[in-house]
N, CA, C, O and the ligand as a Tripos MOL2 file, in Angstrom:
@<TRIPOS>MOLECULE
protein
  277   275    70     0     0
PROTEIN
NO_CHARGES

@<TRIPOS>ATOM
      1 N           1.3800   -8.5100   11.1050 N.3       1 MET1
      2 CA          1.2750   -7.4620   10.0300 C.3       1 MET1
      3 C          -0.1260   -7.5110    9.4440 C.2       1 MET1
      4 O          -0.6230   -8.5780    9.0810 O.2       1 MET1
      5 N          -0.7520   -6.3600    9.3540 N.am      2 VAL2
      6 CA         -2.0210   -6.2330    8.7300 C.3       2 VAL2
      7 C          -1.9550   -6.2650    7.2040 C.2       2 VAL2
      8 O          -1.0650   -5.6280    6.6410 O.2       2 VAL2
      9 N          -2.7410   -6.8870    6.5860 N.am      3 HIS3
     10 CA         -2.7950   -6.8440    5.0670 C.3       3 HIS3
     11 C          -4.1080   -6.3280    4.6300 C.2       3 HIS3
     12 O          -5.1540   -6.6060    5.2160 O.2       3 HIS3
     13 N          -4.0220   -5.4790    3.4590 N.am      4 GLN4
     14 CA         -5.2420   -4.9800    2.8510 C.3       4 GLN4
     15 C          -5.5150   -5.7670    1.6180 C.2       4 GLN4
     16 O          -4.5690   -6.1160    0.9120 O.2       4 GLN4
     17 N          -6.7460   -6.0710    1.3080 N.am      5 GLU5
     18 CA         -7.0830   -6.8170    0.1370 C.3       5 GLU5
     19 C          -8.0790   -6.0370   -0.7230 C.2       5 GLU5
     20 O          -8.9970   -5.3690   -0.2450 O.2       5 GLU5
     21 N          -7.8300   -6.1710   -2.0090 N.am      6 SER6
     22 CA         -8.8120   -5.5030   -2.9460 C.3       6 SER6
     23 C          -8.6580   -6.2700   -4.3580 C.2       6 SER6
     24 O          -7.8040   -7.1360   -4.5500 O.2       6 SER6
     25 N          -9.4910   -5.8870   -5.2120 N.am      7 THR7
     26 CA         -9.5000   -6.5240   -6.5110 C.3       7 THR7
     27 C          -9.0040   -5.5620   -7.5030 C.2       7 THR7
     28 O          -9.2950   -4.3690   -7.4090 O.2       7 THR7
     29 N          -8.2430   -6.0350   -8.4820 N.am      8 GLY8
     30 CA         -7.7330   -5.1660   -9.5870 C.3       8 GLY8
     31 C          -7.2340   -6.0180  -10.7470 C.2       8 GLY8
     32 O          -7.1510   -7.2440  -10.6710 O.2       8 GLY8
     33 N          -6.9210   -5.3430  -11.7750 N.am      9 PHE9
     34 CA         -6.4250   -5.9810  -13.0210 C.3       9 PHE9
     35 C          -4.9560   -6.4440  -12.8720 C.2       9 PHE9
     36 O          -4.1050   -5.6590  -12.4540 O.2       9 PHE9
     37 N          -4.6670   -7.6720  -13.2020 N.am     10 CYS10
     38 CA         -3.2930   -8.2310  -13.2330 C.3      10 CYS10
     39 C          -2.8810   -8.3920  -14.6650 C.2      10 CYS10
     40 O          -3.5520   -9.1000  -15.4150 O.2      10 CYS10
     41 N          -1.7290   -7.7210  -15.1070 N.am     11 GLN11
     42 CA         -1.3470   -7.9370  -16.4420 C.3      11 GLN11
     43 C          -0.7750   -9.3090  -16.8080 C.2      11 GLN11
     44 O          -0.7480   -9.6980  -17.9750 O.2      11 GLN11
     45 N          -0.3390  -10.0000  -15.8210 N.am     12 VAL12
     46 CA          0.1140  -11.3360  -16.0520 C.3      12 VAL12
     47 C          -0.9280  -12.4150  -16.1840 C.2      12 VAL12
     48 O          -0.8880  -13.2770  -17.0620 O.2      12 VAL12
     49 N          -1.8740  -12.3180  -15.2520 N.am     13 CYS13
     50 CA         -3.0090  -13.2340  -15.2760 C.3      13 CYS13
     51 C          -4.1330  -12.7870  -16.3110 C.2      13 CYS13
     52 O          -5.0810  -13.5160  -16.6050 O.2      13 CYS13
     53 N          -3.9310  -11.5140  -16.8340 N.am     14 ASN14
     54 CA         -4.8270  -10.9550  -17.8490 C.3      14 ASN14
     55 C          -6.3510  -10.9000  -17.4490 C.2      14 ASN14
     56 O          -7.2360  -11.0250  -18.2950 O.2      14 ASN14
     57 N          -6.6140  -10.6980  -16.0510 N.am     15 LYS15
     58 CA         -7.9060  -10.5380  -15.7130 C.3      15 LYS15
     59 C          -7.9300  -10.0060  -14.2120 C.2      15 LYS15
     60 O          -6.9000   -9.9280  -13.5430 O.2      15 LYS15
     61 N          -9.0480   -9.6850  -13.7900 N.am     16 ASN16
     62 CA         -9.2000   -9.0280  -12.4500 C.3      16 ASN16
     63 C          -8.9520  -10.1180  -11.4370 C.2      16 ASN16
     64 O          -9.5920  -11.1690  -11.4630 O.2      16 ASN16
     65 N          -7.9630   -9.8440  -10.4920 N.am     17 MET17
     66 CA         -7.5120  -10.8330   -9.4940 C.3      17 MET17
     67 C          -7.6120  -10.1970   -8.1170 C.2      17 MET17
     68 O          -7.7870   -8.9870   -7.9780 O.2      17 MET17
     69 N          -7.5000  -11.0270   -7.1270 N.am     18 LEU18
     70 CA         -7.4080  -10.5920   -5.7390 C.3      18 LEU18
     71 C          -6.1150  -10.0230   -5.5670 C.2      18 LEU18
     72 O          -5.1350  -10.6970   -5.8850 O.2      18 LEU18
     73 N          -5.9620   -8.7480   -5.0580 N.am     19 LEU19
     74 CA         -4.6510   -8.1900   -4.7930 C.3      19 LEU19
     75 C          -4.4870   -7.9200   -3.2840 C.2      19 LEU19
     76 O          -5.4570   -7.7760   -2.5390 O.2      19 LEU19
     77 N          -3.2690   -7.8620   -2.8970 N.am     20 ARG20
     78 CA         -2.9190   -7.7170   -1.5050 C.3      20 ARG20
     79 C          -1.7770   -6.7890   -1.2580 C.2      20 ARG20
     80 O          -0.8390   -6.7840   -2.0560 O.2      20 ARG20
     81 N          -1.7800   -6.0310   -0.2520 N.am     21 ARG21
     82 CA         -0.5370   -5.2430    0.1150 C.3      21 ARG21
     83 C          -0.4900   -5.1700    1.5320 C.2      21 ARG21
     84 O          -1.4620   -5.4530    2.2340 O.2      21 ARG21
     85 N           0.7180   -4.7620    2.0200 N.am     22 LYS22
     86 CA          0.9350   -4.6300    3.5040 C.3      22 LYS22
     87 C           0.2740   -3.3210    3.9080 C.2      22 LYS22
     88 O           0.4090   -2.2580    3.3020 O.2      22 LYS22
     89 N          -0.4350   -3.5140    4.9710 N.am     23 GLY23
     90 CA         -1.1730   -2.3440    5.4350 C.3      23 GLY23
     91 C          -0.3370   -1.4250    6.1800 C.2      23 GLY23
     92 O           0.5950   -1.8880    6.8370 O.2      23 GLY23
     93 N          -0.5720   -0.0960    6.1560 N.am     24 THR24
     94 CA          0.2080    0.9480    6.8290 C.3      24 THR24
     95 C          -0.6110    1.2940    8.1440 C.2      24 THR24
     96 O          -1.8270    1.4880    8.1530 O.2      24 THR24
     97 N           0.2120    1.3460    9.2430 N.am     25 ASN25
     98 CA         -0.3620    1.6650   10.4430 C.3      25 ASN25
     99 C          -0.5590    3.2200   10.6310 C.2      25 ASN25
    100 O           0.2390    3.9230   11.2510 O.2      25 ASN25
    101 N          -1.7170    3.6810   10.0230 N.am     26 HIS26
    102 CA         -1.9080    5.1110    9.9220 C.3      26 HIS26
    103 C          -2.0820    5.6930   11.4200 C.2      26 HIS26
    104 O          -1.6300    6.8180   11.6370 O.2      26 HIS26
    105 N          -2.6200    5.0900   12.3040 N.am     27 ILE27
    106 CA         -2.7630    5.6030   13.6320 C.3      27 ILE27
    107 C          -1.5210    5.9520   14.3010 C.2      27 ILE27
    108 O          -1.4250    6.9840   14.9650 O.2      27 ILE27
    109 N          -0.4790    5.0510   14.1370 N.am     28 LEU28
    110 CA          0.9070    5.1520   14.5520 C.3      28 LEU28
    111 C           1.4460    6.3400   14.0490 C.2      28 LEU28
    112 O           1.9360    7.1920   14.7910 O.2      28 LEU28
    113 N           1.3800    6.4560   12.7560 N.am     29 HIS29
    114 CA          1.9620    7.7280   11.8950 C.3      29 HIS29
    115 C           1.2970    8.9760   12.3320 C.2      29 HIS29
    116 O           1.9370   10.0270   12.3640 O.2      29 HIS29
    117 N           0.0180    8.9190   12.6800 N.am     30 LEU30
    118 CA         -0.6430   10.1220   13.0890 C.3      30 LEU30
    119 C          -0.1440   10.5870   14.4530 C.2      30 LEU30
    120 O           0.0880   11.7730   14.6870 O.2      30 LEU30
    121 N           0.0080    9.6350   15.3190 N.am     31 ILE31
    122 CA          0.6430   10.0690   16.6440 C.3      31 ILE31
    123 C           2.1170   10.5720   16.4370 C.2      31 ILE31
    124 O           2.4700   11.5940   17.0260 O.2      31 ILE31
    125 N           2.9050    9.9610   15.7040 N.am     32 LEU32
    126 CA          4.2860   10.3930   15.4680 C.3      32 LEU32
    127 C           4.1880   11.8280   14.8160 C.2      32 LEU32
    128 O           4.9760   12.7160   15.1420 O.2      32 LEU32
    129 N           3.2070   12.0190   13.8970 N.am     33 SER33
    130 CA          3.1070   13.3290   13.2790 C.3      33 SER33
    131 C           2.8640   14.4070   14.3270 C.2      33 SER33
    132 O           3.4640   15.4820   14.2840 O.2      33 SER33
    133 N           2.0100   14.1140   15.2300 N.am     34 LEU34
    134 CA          1.5950   15.0800   16.2670 C.3      34 LEU34
    135 C           2.8110   15.3940   17.1950 C.2      34 LEU34
    136 O           3.0330   16.5410   17.5830 O.2      34 LEU34
    137 N           3.6270   14.2720   17.5520 N.am     35 ILE35
    138 CA          4.6890   14.4300   18.4140 C.3      35 ILE35
    139 C           5.8830   15.2650   17.8290 C.2      35 ILE35
    140 O           6.5470   16.0230   18.5360 O.2      35 ILE35
    141 N           6.1100   15.0750   16.4890 N.am     36 THR36
    142 CA          7.0900   15.7510   15.7890 C.3      36 THR36
    143 C           6.6860   17.0810   15.1300 C.2      36 THR36
    144 O           7.4290   17.6880   14.3590 O.2      36 THR36
    145 N           5.4390   17.4960   15.4930 N.am     37 GLY37
    146 CA          4.9810   18.7980   14.9790 C.3      37 GLY37
    147 C           4.6820   18.8220   13.5320 C.2      37 GLY37
    148 O           4.7090   19.8930   12.9260 O.2      37 GLY37
    149 N           4.3900   17.6690   12.9180 N.am     38 GLY38
    150 CA          4.0710   17.6200   11.5350 C.3      38 GLY38
    151 C           5.2520   17.1100   10.5660 C.2      38 GLY38
    152 O           5.0340   16.7950    9.3960 O.2      38 GLY38
    153 N           6.4630   17.0620   11.1390 N.am     39 LEU39
    154 CA          7.6290   16.6960   10.3080 C.3      39 LEU39
    155 C           7.4860   15.1400    9.8610 C.2      39 LEU39
    156 O           7.9210   14.7320    8.7840 O.2      39 LEU39
    157 N           6.8920   14.4020   10.7160 N.am     40 TRP40
    158 CA          6.7030   12.9680   10.3840 C.3      40 TRP40
    159 C           5.8570   12.7170    9.1500 C.2      40 TRP40
    160 O           5.9500   11.6640    8.5190 O.2      40 TRP40
    161 N           5.0350   13.6930    8.8150 N.am     41 ILE41
    162 CA          4.1360   13.4790    7.6560 C.3      41 ILE41
    163 C           4.8770   13.1870    6.4220 C.2      41 ILE41
    164 O           4.3940   12.4600    5.5540 O.2      41 ILE41
    165 N           6.1330   13.7770    6.3080 N.am     42 ILE42
    166 CA          7.0150   13.5710    5.1400 C.3      42 ILE42
    167 C           7.3800   12.0190    5.0420 C.2      42 ILE42
    168 O           7.3110   11.4030    3.9780 O.2      42 ILE42
    169 N           7.7870   11.4300    6.2830 N.am     43 ILE43
    170 CA          8.1130   10.0560    6.2830 C.3      43 ILE43
    171 C           6.8680    9.2330    6.1040 C.2      43 ILE43
    172 O           6.9480    8.1930    5.4500 O.2      43 ILE43
    173 N           5.7880    9.5890    6.6000 N.am     44 TRP44
    174 CA          4.5450    8.8950    6.4060 C.3      44 TRP44
    175 C           4.1660    8.7330    4.9890 C.2      44 TRP44
    176 O           3.7570    7.6560    4.5550 O.2      44 TRP44
    177 N           4.3030    9.8440    4.2280 N.am     45 VAL45
    178 CA          3.9860    9.7520    2.7390 C.3      45 VAL45
    179 C           4.8870    8.8070    2.0440 C.2      45 VAL45
    180 O           4.4310    7.9920    1.2420 O.2      45 VAL45
    181 N           6.3040    8.8910    2.3520 N.am     46 LEU46
    182 CA          7.2920    8.0870    1.7320 C.3      46 LEU46
    183 C           7.0660    6.5810    2.0870 C.2      46 LEU46
    184 O           7.2540    5.7350    1.2130 O.2      46 LEU46
    185 N           6.6820    6.2370    3.2930 N.am     47 VAL47
    186 CA          6.3610    4.8370    3.7130 C.3      47 VAL47
    187 C           5.1610    4.3420    2.8830 C.2      47 VAL47
    188 O           5.1710    3.2400    2.3360 O.2      47 VAL47
    189 N           4.1060    5.2180    2.8100 N.am     48 THR48
    190 CA          2.8320    4.7990    2.1970 C.3      48 THR48
    191 C           3.0740    4.5360    0.7130 C.2      48 THR48
    192 O           2.4730    3.6190    0.1530 O.2      48 THR48
    193 N           3.9670    5.3430    0.0380 N.am     49 ILE49
    194 CA          4.2230    5.1340   -1.3850 C.3      49 ILE49
    195 C           5.0460    3.9000   -1.5820 C.2      49 ILE49
    196 O           4.7570    3.1030   -2.4750 O.2      49 ILE49
    197 N           6.0640    3.7150   -0.7780 N.am     50 LYS50
    198 CA          7.0390    2.6220   -0.9890 C.3      50 LYS50
    199 C           6.5010    1.2230   -0.5520 C.2      50 LYS50
    200 O           6.7210    0.2030   -1.2050 O.2      50 LYS50
    201 N           5.7890    1.2570    0.5900 N.am     51 VAL51
    202 CA          5.2590   -0.1270    1.1490 C.3      51 VAL51
    203 C           3.9680   -0.4250    0.5510 C.2      51 VAL51
    204 O           3.5860   -1.5920    0.4620 O.2      51 VAL51
    205 N           3.2940    0.5210    0.1490 N.am     52 GLY52
    206 CA          1.8380    0.1400   -0.3850 C.3      52 GLY52
    207 C           1.7370   -0.2730   -1.7370 C.2      52 GLY52
    208 O           1.0370    0.3530   -2.5330 O.2      52 GLY52
    209 N           2.4470   -1.3790   -2.0870 N.am     53 GLY53
    210 CA          2.4530   -1.9330   -3.3180 C.3      53 GLY53
    211 C           1.4240   -3.1330   -3.5050 C.2      53 GLY53
    212 O           1.5390   -4.1860   -2.8780 O.2      53 GLY53
    213 N           0.4870   -2.9010   -4.3500 N.am     54 TRP54
    214 CA         -0.5490   -3.9910   -4.5630 C.3      54 TRP54
    215 C           0.1630   -5.1560   -5.3960 C.2      54 TRP54
    216 O           0.8410   -4.9430   -6.4010 O.2      54 TRP54
    217 N          -0.0760   -6.3820   -4.8590 N.am     55 ARG55
    218 CA          0.4660   -7.4810   -5.5680 C.3      55 ARG55
    219 C          -0.6870   -8.5450   -5.7890 C.2      55 ARG55
    220 O          -1.5850   -8.7650   -4.9770 O.2      55 ARG55
    221 N          -0.5310   -9.1460   -6.9660 N.am     56 CYS56
    222 CA         -1.5330  -10.2790   -7.2790 C.3      56 CYS56
    223 C          -1.3220  -11.4330   -6.3370 C.2      56 CYS56
    224 O          -0.1660  -11.8350   -6.2030 O.2      56 CYS56
    225 N          -2.2830  -12.0120   -5.6720 N.am     57 THR57
    226 CA         -2.1690  -13.0290   -4.7140 C.3      57 THR57
    227 C          -1.8500  -14.3070   -5.4440 C.2      57 THR57
    228 O          -1.3920  -15.2490   -4.7970 O.2      57 THR57
    229 N          -2.0520  -14.4170   -6.7270 N.am     58 THR58
    230 CA         -1.8350  -15.6240   -7.5370 C.3      58 THR58
    231 C          -0.4720  -15.7710   -8.0360 C.2      58 THR58
    232 O           0.1650  -16.7990   -7.8050 O.2      58 THR58
    233 N           0.0420  -14.7340   -8.7530 N.am     59 CYS59
    234 CA          1.3060  -14.7590   -9.3510 C.3      59 CYS59
    235 C           2.3760  -13.9050   -8.7440 C.2      59 CYS59
    236 O           3.5690  -14.0600   -9.0050 O.2      59 CYS59
    237 N           1.8650  -12.9190   -7.8520 N.am     60 GLY60
    238 CA          2.8540  -12.1380   -7.0500 C.3      60 GLY60
    239 C           3.3200  -10.8920   -7.7570 C.2      60 GLY60
    240 O           4.1450  -10.1490   -7.2230 O.2      60 GLY60
    241 N           2.7830  -10.6340   -9.0110 N.am     61 THR61
    242 CA          3.1900   -9.5350   -9.8060 C.3      61 THR61
    243 C           2.6420   -8.2520   -9.2410 C.2      61 THR61
    244 O           1.5180   -8.2410   -8.7390 O.2      61 THR61
    245 N           3.4090   -7.1400   -9.3020 N.am     62 LYS62
    246 CA          2.9650   -5.9000   -8.8470 C.3      62 LYS62
    247 C           1.8830   -5.3930   -9.8740 C.2      62 LYS62
    248 O           2.1200   -5.3710  -11.0820 O.2      62 LYS62
    249 N           0.7450   -5.0060   -9.3610 N.am     63 SER63
    250 CA         -0.3230   -4.5750  -10.1780 C.3      63 SER63
    251 C          -0.1640   -3.1160  -10.6160 C.2      63 SER63
    252 O           0.5420   -2.3180   -9.9980 O.2      63 SER63
    253 N          -0.8600   -2.8170  -11.7160 N.am     64 ALA64
    254 CA         -0.8290   -1.4510  -12.1910 C.3      64 ALA64
    255 C          -1.6330   -0.5350  -11.3630 C.2      64 ALA64
    256 O          -1.5870    0.6750  -11.5830 O.2      64 ALA64
    257 N          -2.4220   -1.0660  -10.3540 N.am     65 ARG65
    258 CA         -3.0970   -0.3220   -9.4470 C.3      65 ARG65
    259 C          -2.2320    0.5510   -8.5990 C.2      65 ARG65
    260 O          -2.6850    1.5520   -8.0430 O.2      65 ARG65
    261 N          -1.0400    0.1900   -8.5040 N.am     66 ASP66
    262 CA          0.0800    1.0230   -7.8420 C.3      66 ASP66
    263 C           0.0640    2.4650   -8.3740 C.2      66 ASP66
    264 O           0.1920    3.4250   -7.6140 O.2      66 ASP66
    265 N          -0.0980    2.5880   -9.7140 N.am     67 LEU67
    266 CA         -0.1040    3.8670  -10.3300 C.3      67 LEU67
    267 C          -1.3310    4.7020   -9.9950 C.2      67 LEU67
    268 O          -1.2650    5.9240  -10.1320 O.2      67 LEU67
    269 N          -2.3930    4.1490   -9.5870 N.am     68 LEU68
    270 CA         -3.5370    4.8580   -9.3380 C.3      68 LEU68
    271 C          -3.7510    5.2590   -7.9060 C.2      68 LEU68
    272 O          -4.5480    6.1470   -7.6030 O.2      68 LEU68
    273 N          -3.0080    4.5750   -6.9960 N.am     69 ARG69
    274 CA         -3.1050    4.8820   -5.5850 C.3      69 ARG69
    275 C          -1.8800    5.4900   -5.0270 C.2      69 ARG69
    276 O          -1.8320    5.7990   -3.8360 O.2      69 ARG69
    277 ZN         -1.4720  -12.2820  -11.3660 Zn       70 ZN70
@<TRIPOS>BOND
     1     1     2 1
     2     2     3 1
     3     3     4 2
     4     3     5 am
     5     5     6 1
     6     6     7 1
     7     7     8 2
     8     7     9 am
     9     9    10 1
    10    10    11 1
    11    11    12 2
    12    11    13 am
    13    13    14 1
    14    14    15 1
    15    15    16 2
    16    15    17 am
    17    17    18 1
    18    18    19 1
    19    19    20 2
    20    19    21 am
    21    21    22 1
    22    22    23 1
    23    23    24 2
    24    23    25 am
    25    25    26 1
    26    26    27 1
    27    27    28 2
    28    27    29 am
    29    29    30 1
    30    30    31 1
    31    31    32 2
    32    31    33 am
    33    33    34 1
    34    34    35 1
    35    35    36 2
    36    35    37 am
    37    37    38 1
    38    38    39 1
    39    39    40 2
    40    39    41 am
    41    41    42 1
    42    42    43 1
    43    43    44 2
    44    43    45 am
    45    45    46 1
    46    46    47 1
    47    47    48 2
    48    47    49 am
    49    49    50 1
    50    50    51 1
    51    51    52 2
    52    51    53 am
    53    53    54 1
    54    54    55 1
    55    55    56 2
    56    55    57 am
    57    57    58 1
    58    58    59 1
    59    59    60 2
    60    59    61 am
    61    61    62 1
    62    62    63 1
    63    63    64 2
    64    63    65 am
    65    65    66 1
    66    66    67 1
    67    67    68 2
    68    67    69 am
    69    69    70 1
    70    70    71 1
    71    71    72 2
    72    71    73 am
    73    73    74 1
    74    74    75 1
    75    75    76 2
    76    75    77 am
    77    77    78 1
    78    78    79 1
    79    79    80 2
    80    79    81 am
    81    81    82 1
    82    82    83 1
    83    83    84 2
    84    83    85 am
    85    85    86 1
    86    86    87 1
    87    87    88 2
    88    87    89 am
    89    89    90 1
    90    90    91 1
    91    91    92 2
    92    91    93 am
    93    93    94 1
    94    94    95 1
    95    95    96 2
    96    95    97 am
    97    97    98 1
    98    98    99 1
    99    99   100 2
   100    99   101 am
   101   101   102 1
   102   102   103 1
   103   103   104 2
   104   103   105 am
   105   105   106 1
   106   106   107 1
   107   107   108 2
   108   107   109 am
   109   109   110 1
   110   110   111 1
   111   111   112 2
   112   111   113 am
   113   113   114 1
   114   114   115 1
   115   115   116 2
   116   115   117 am
   117   117   118 1
   118   118   119 1
   119   119   120 2
   120   119   121 am
   121   121   122 1
   122   122   123 1
   123   123   124 2
   124   123   125 am
   125   125   126 1
   126   126   127 1
   127   127   128 2
   128   127   129 am
   129   129   130 1
   130   130   131 1
   131   131   132 2
   132   131   133 am
   133   133   134 1
   134   134   135 1
   135   135   136 2
   136   135   137 am
   137   137   138 1
   138   138   139 1
   139   139   140 2
   140   139   141 am
   141   141   142 1
   142   142   143 1
   143   143   144 2
   144   143   145 am
   145   145   146 1
   146   146   147 1
   147   147   148 2
   148   147   149 am
   149   149   150 1
   150   150   151 1
   151   151   152 2
   152   151   153 am
   153   153   154 1
   154   154   155 1
   155   155   156 2
   156   155   157 am
   157   157   158 1
   158   158   159 1
   159   159   160 2
   160   159   161 am
   161   161   162 1
   162   162   163 1
   163   163   164 2
   164   163   165 am
   165   165   166 1
   166   166   167 1
   167   167   168 2
   168   167   169 am
   169   169   170 1
   170   170   171 1
   171   171   172 2
   172   171   173 am
   173   173   174 1
   174   174   175 1
   175   175   176 2
   176   175   177 am
   177   177   178 1
   178   178   179 1
   179   179   180 2
   180   179   181 am
   181   181   182 1
   182   182   183 1
   183   183   184 2
   184   183   185 am
   185   185   186 1
   186   186   187 1
   187   187   188 2
   188   187   189 am
   189   189   190 1
   190   190   191 1
   191   191   192 2
   192   191   193 am
   193   193   194 1
   194   194   195 1
   195   195   196 2
   196   195   197 am
   197   197   198 1
   198   198   199 1
   199   199   200 2
   200   199   201 am
   201   201   202 1
   202   202   203 1
   203   203   204 2
   204   203   205 am
   205   205   206 1
   206   206   207 1
   207   207   208 2
   208   207   209 am
   209   209   210 1
   210   210   211 1
   211   211   212 2
   212   211   213 am
   213   213   214 1
   214   214   215 1
   215   215   216 2
   216   215   217 am
   217   217   218 1
   218   218   219 1
   219   219   220 2
   220   219   221 am
   221   221   222 1
   222   222   223 1
   223   223   224 2
   224   223   225 am
   225   225   226 1
   226   226   227 1
   227   227   228 2
   228   227   229 am
   229   229   230 1
   230   230   231 1
   231   231   232 2
   232   231   233 am
   233   233   234 1
   234   234   235 1
   235   235   236 2
   236   235   237 am
   237   237   238 1
   238   238   239 1
   239   239   240 2
   240   239   241 am
   241   241   242 1
   242   242   243 1
   243   243   244 2
   244   243   245 am
   245   245   246 1
   246   246   247 1
   247   247   248 2
   248   247   249 am
   249   249   250 1
   250   250   251 1
   251   251   252 2
   252   251   253 am
   253   253   254 1
   254   254   255 1
   255   255   256 2
   256   255   257 am
   257   257   258 1
   258   258   259 1
   259   259   260 2
   260   259   261 am
   261   261   262 1
   262   262   263 1
   263   263   264 2
   264   263   265 am
   265   265   266 1
   266   266   267 1
   267   267   268 2
   268   267   269 am
   269   269   270 1
   270   270   271 1
   271   271   272 2
   272   271   273 am
   273   273   274 1
   274   274   275 1
   275   275   276 2
@<TRIPOS>SUBSTRUCTURE
     1 MET1         2 RESIDUE 1 A MET
     2 VAL2         6 RESIDUE 1 A VAL
     3 HIS3        10 RESIDUE 1 A HIS
     4 GLN4        14 RESIDUE 1 A GLN
     5 GLU5        18 RESIDUE 1 A GLU
     6 SER6        22 RESIDUE 1 A SER
     7 THR7        26 RESIDUE 1 A THR
     8 GLY8        30 RESIDUE 1 A GLY
     9 PHE9        34 RESIDUE 1 A PHE
    10 CYS10       38 RESIDUE 1 A CYS
    11 GLN11       42 RESIDUE 1 A GLN
    12 VAL12       46 RESIDUE 1 A VAL
    13 CYS13       50 RESIDUE 1 A CYS
    14 ASN14       54 RESIDUE 1 A ASN
    15 LYS15       58 RESIDUE 1 A LYS
    16 ASN16       62 RESIDUE 1 A ASN
    17 MET17       66 RESIDUE 1 A MET
    18 LEU18       70 RESIDUE 1 A LEU
    19 LEU19       74 RESIDUE 1 A LEU
    20 ARG20       78 RESIDUE 1 A ARG
    21 ARG21       82 RESIDUE 1 A ARG
    22 LYS22       86 RESIDUE 1 A LYS
    23 GLY23       90 RESIDUE 1 A GLY
    24 THR24       94 RESIDUE 1 A THR
    25 ASN25       98 RESIDUE 1 A ASN
    26 HIS26      102 RESIDUE 1 A HIS
    27 ILE27      106 RESIDUE 1 A ILE
    28 LEU28      110 RESIDUE 1 A LEU
    29 HIS29      114 RESIDUE 1 A HIS
    30 LEU30      118 RESIDUE 1 A LEU
    31 ILE31      122 RESIDUE 1 A ILE
    32 LEU32      126 RESIDUE 1 A LEU
    33 SER33      130 RESIDUE 1 A SER
    34 LEU34      134 RESIDUE 1 A LEU
    35 ILE35      138 RESIDUE 1 A ILE
    36 THR36      142 RESIDUE 1 A THR
    37 GLY37      146 RESIDUE 1 A GLY
    38 GLY38      150 RESIDUE 1 A GLY
    39 LEU39      154 RESIDUE 1 A LEU
    40 TRP40      158 RESIDUE 1 A TRP
    41 ILE41      162 RESIDUE 1 A ILE
    42 ILE42      166 RESIDUE 1 A ILE
    43 ILE43      170 RESIDUE 1 A ILE
    44 TRP44      174 RESIDUE 1 A TRP
    45 VAL45      178 RESIDUE 1 A VAL
    46 LEU46      182 RESIDUE 1 A LEU
    47 VAL47      186 RESIDUE 1 A VAL
    48 THR48      190 RESIDUE 1 A THR
    49 ILE49      194 RESIDUE 1 A ILE
    50 LYS50      198 RESIDUE 1 A LYS
    51 VAL51      202 RESIDUE 1 A VAL
    52 GLY52      206 RESIDUE 1 A GLY
    53 GLY53      210 RESIDUE 1 A GLY
    54 TRP54      214 RESIDUE 1 A TRP
    55 ARG55      218 RESIDUE 1 A ARG
    56 CYS56      222 RESIDUE 1 A CYS
    57 THR57      226 RESIDUE 1 A THR
    58 THR58      230 RESIDUE 1 A THR
    59 CYS59      234 RESIDUE 1 A CYS
    60 GLY60      238 RESIDUE 1 A GLY
    61 THR61      242 RESIDUE 1 A THR
    62 LYS62      246 RESIDUE 1 A LYS
    63 SER63      250 RESIDUE 1 A SER
    64 ALA64      254 RESIDUE 1 A ALA
    65 ARG65      258 RESIDUE 1 A ARG
    66 ASP66      262 RESIDUE 1 A ASP
    67 LEU67      266 RESIDUE 1 A LEU
    68 LEU68      270 RESIDUE 1 A LEU
    69 ARG69      274 RESIDUE 1 A ARG
    70 ZN70       277 GROUP 0 **** ****
């Protein structure tokens, strides 16, 4: 599983921390979108919103960055 890393503000640690989330395989989703004639884009968006939660690597709390992305 690919992970993406970024920095952002953690409300629990009360400072900017290293954040991590599960990466989305966008190439796979692109191929599936082409095969299904675009219908897969709906699932692609849902997966990206649900799975793409930024979490603080120190305390594991979901970051407010979720609301921005
Ligand atoms: Zn934290």
